[in-house]
C-alpha positions in Angstrom: 1.4 -6.2 -13.7 0.0 -9.5 -14.4 1.6 -9.5 -17.9 4.9 -8.7 -16.2 4.6 -11.7 -14.0 3.5 -13.9 -16.7 6.5 -12.9 -18.7 8.8 -13.6 -15.6 7.1 -17.1 -15.1 7.7 -17.9 -18.8 11.5 -17.5 -18.6 13.0 -20.8 -19.0 16.2 -20.6 -16.9 15.2 -20.9 -13.2 18.2 -18.8 -12.1 17.3 -16.0 -14.5 13.5 -16.4 -13.5 14.3 -16.1 -9.8 16.5 -13.0 -10.4 13.7 -11.3 -12.4 11.1 -12.2 -9.9 13.3 -10.7 -7.3 13.9 -7.4 -9.1 10.2 -7.1 -9.8 9.6 -7.7 -6.2 12.0 -4.9 -5.2 10.2 -2.6 -7.8 6.9 -3.4 -6.2 8.2 -2.6 -2.8 10.0 0.7 -3.7 7.6 2.1 -6.3 4.1 0.6 -6.2 3.6 0.1 -2.5 4.3 3.7 -1.6 1.9 4.8 -4.5 -0.9 2.3 -3.3 -0.5 3.6 0.4 -0.8 7.1 -0.8 -4.0 6.2 -2.7 -5.4 4.5 0.3 -4.6 7.3 2.6 -6.4 9.8 0.4 -9.3 7.6 0.2 -9.5 7.3 4.0 -9.1 11.0 4.2 -12.1 11.5 1.8 -14.3 9.2 3.7 -13.3 11.3 7.0 -14.1 14.5 5.2 -17.5 13.0 4.3 -18.1 12.8 8.0 -17.6 9.0 8.5 -16.0 8.0 11.7 -12.9 5.9 12.2 -15.1 2.9 13.2 -17.5 3.2 10.3 -14.5 3.5 7.8 -13.0 0.5 9.5 -16.3 -1.6 9.1 -16.3 -0.6 5.5 -12.8 -1.7 4.8 -12.6 -4.5 7.2 -10.0 -2.8 9.5 -9.9 -1.9 13.1 -10.5 1.8 13.9 -6.9 2.1 15.2 -5.5 0.9 11.9 -7.7 3.4 10.0 -6.4 6.2 12.3 -2.8 5.0 11.4 -3.6 5.0 7.7 -5.3 8.5 7.8 -2.1 9.9 9.5 0.2 8.1 7.0 1.8 5.7 9.5 2.5 2.1 8.3 1.6 -0.9 10.4 5.1 -2.3 10.9 6.8 -1.8 14.4 9.0 1.2 14.5 8.4 2.2 11.0 6.5 5.3 10.0 6.0 6.8 6.7 6.4 10.4 6.4 2.8 12.0 7.0 1.3 13.4 3.9 0.9 17.0 4.7 -0.1 18.1 1.2 -3.7 18.9 2.2 -2.7 20.9 5.3 
């Protein structure tokens, strides 16, 4: 990813550079972020399976216990937004 950003930053034409940066940001939003959310959710579920409480996980991750619960349930932090819960382990 850093190499891709360096390549974009090296584009001489500012219009082309801005367009490439916008395209990269859209790719991150639509592809990388959902994958990162799933990885984080799975890690939180793993910690829960080990017997850690929401408060303990929150302390480890620097998050409020309510946010840890949201992550565990597959909910995003945005108002009115909710990712489809990951039921693959059900």
